[in-house]
KOLZA-581992 format. One record per residue (C-alpha): residue number from 1; residue in one letter; z, x, y. Coordinates in nm, 4 decimals, decimal comma, always signed. Layout:
<vobas>
voba num: NUM&residu: a&w: Z&u: X&v: Y
...
</vobas>
This chain:
<vobas>
voba num: 1&residu: m&w: +0,0335&u: +0,0322&v: +0,0291
voba num: 2&residu: s&w: -0,1104&u: +0,1852&v: +0,3480
voba num: 3&residu: s&w: +0,1521&u: +0,1759&v: +0,6239
voba num: 4&residu: i&w: -0,0053&u: -0,0745&v: +0,8030
voba num: 5&residu: e&w: -0,0158&u: -0,3193&v: +0,4806
voba num: 6&residu: n&w: +0,4077&u: -0,2191&v: +0,4159
voba num: 7&residu: r&w: +0,4644&u: -0,2958&v: +0,8046
voba num: 8&residu: e&w: +0,2866&u: -0,6462&v: +0,7749
voba num: 9&residu: f&w: +0,4672&u: -0,7077&v: +0,4398
voba num: 10&residu: k&w: +0,7593&u: -0,6506&v: +0,6100
voba num: 11&residu: l&w: +0,7326&u: -0,8869&v: +0,8704
voba num: 12&residu: e&w: +0,6203&u: -1,1458&v: +0,7066
voba num: 13&residu: v&w: +0,9775&u: -1,0853&v: +0,4491
voba num: 14&residu: l&w: +1,1452&u: -1,1343&v: +0,8316
voba num: 15&residu: r&w: +0,9876&u: -1,4293&v: +0,8896
voba num: 16&residu: l&w: +1,0533&u: -1,6029&v: +0,5869
voba num: 17&residu: v&w: +1,4183&u: -1,5235&v: +0,6459
voba num: 18&residu: l&w: +1,3940&u: -1,6526&v: +0,9875
voba num: 19&residu: e&w: +1,2337&u: -1,9891&v: +0,8973
voba num: 20&residu: t&w: +1,4368&u: -2,0418&v: +0,5405
voba num: 21&residu: g&w: +1,7662&u: -1,9373&v: +0,6347
voba num: 22&residu: s&w: +2,1092&u: -2,0614&v: +0,6749
voba num: 23&residu: g&w: +2,2852&u: -2,0590&v: +1,0602
voba num: 24&residu: r&w: +2,4768&u: -1,7718&v: +0,8612
voba num: 25&residu: i&w: +2,1963&u: -1,5544&v: +0,7273
voba num: 26&residu: i&w: +1,9610&u: -1,5512&v: +1,0581
voba num: 27&residu: d&w: +2,3166&u: -1,4420&v: +1,2465
voba num: 28&residu: d&w: +2,1836&u: -1,0993&v: +1,0708
voba num: 29&residu: p&w: +1,8246&u: -1,1166&v: +0,9218
voba num: 30&residu: l&w: +1,7541&u: -0,7568&v: +0,8653
voba num: 31&residu: e&w: +2,0270&u: -0,6908&v: +0,5900
voba num: 32&residu: r&w: +1,8560&u: -1,0149&v: +0,3999
voba num: 33&residu: a&w: +1,5539&u: -0,9390&v: +0,5027
voba num: 34&residu: d&w: +1,6092&u: -0,6102&v: +0,3062
voba num: 35&residu: k&w: +1,7699&u: -0,7455&v: +0,0260
voba num: 36&residu: y&w: +1,4610&u: -0,9481&v: -0,0335
voba num: 37&residu: l&w: +1,2247&u: -0,5894&v: +0,0333
voba num: 38&residu: q&w: +1,4065&u: -0,4358&v: -0,2014
voba num: 39&residu: w&w: +1,4067&u: -0,6889&v: -0,4993
voba num: 40&residu: c&w: +0,9944&u: -0,7663&v: -0,4144
voba num: 41&residu: n&w: +0,9704&u: -0,3848&v: -0,4618
voba num: 42&residu: q&w: +1,1247&u: -0,3704&v: -0,7628
voba num: 43&residu: e&w: +0,9328&u: -0,2708&v: -1,0769
voba num: 44&residu: d&w: +1,0836&u: -0,5155&v: -1,3451
voba num: 45&residu: k&w: +1,1906&u: -0,8181&v: -1,2382
voba num: 46&residu: p&w: +1,4055&u: -1,0616&v: -1,4040
voba num: 47&residu: n&w: +1,2302&u: -1,3982&v: -1,4671
voba num: 48&residu: g&w: +1,5861&u: -1,5650&v: -1,3808
voba num: 49&residu: p&w: +1,8772&u: -1,6727&v: -1,5811
voba num: 50&residu: s&w: +1,8438&u: -1,7413&v: -1,9327
voba num: 51&residu: k&w: +1,8830&u: -2,1299&v: -1,9893
voba num: 52&residu: k&w: +2,0845&u: -2,1257&v: -2,3472
voba num: 53&residu: v&w: +2,2129&u: -2,4777&v: -2,3189
voba num: 54&residu: t&w: +2,0383&u: -2,7864&v: -2,2599
voba num: 55&residu: s&w: +2,1051&u: -3,0201&v: -1,9820
voba num: 56&residu: k&w: +2,3463&u: -3,3258&v: -2,0598
voba num: 57&residu: i&w: +2,1824&u: -3,6442&v: -2,0184
voba num: 58&residu: v&w: +2,3961&u: -3,8675&v: -1,7736
voba num: 59&residu: e&w: +2,4221&u: -4,2233&v: -1,7793
voba num: 60&residu: i&w: +2,3471&u: -4,3876&v: -1,4590
voba num: 61&residu: s&w: +2,4928&u: -4,7875&v: -1,4589
voba num: 62&residu: k&w: +2,2422&u: -5,0667&v: -1,3161
voba num: 63&residu: g&w: +2,4824&u: -5,2382&v: -1,1370
voba num: 64&residu: p&w: +2,7860&u: -5,1961&v: -0,8930
voba num: 65&residu: r&w: +3,1447&u: -5,0457&v: -1,0039
voba num: 66&residu: k&w: +3,3804&u: -5,2460&v: -1,1192
voba num: 67&residu: i&w: +3,6979&u: -5,2733&v: -0,8772
voba num: 68&residu: k&w: +3,9994&u: -5,3940&v: -0,9925
</vobas>
């Protein structure tokens, strides 16, 4: 990646942090942007947590709750 492409990529990461970050993140956007940039530059990215337990099925009642 050339230095111009690298700079543009860094600016894009910073833009995304500022657009999508919470107020706490926006107070210090460079810290979070740097964290995201390090993740993007990793050679072997994790695929996310493995999901070994299936989701539980939640039953939704058809009517309002009865109050006693």
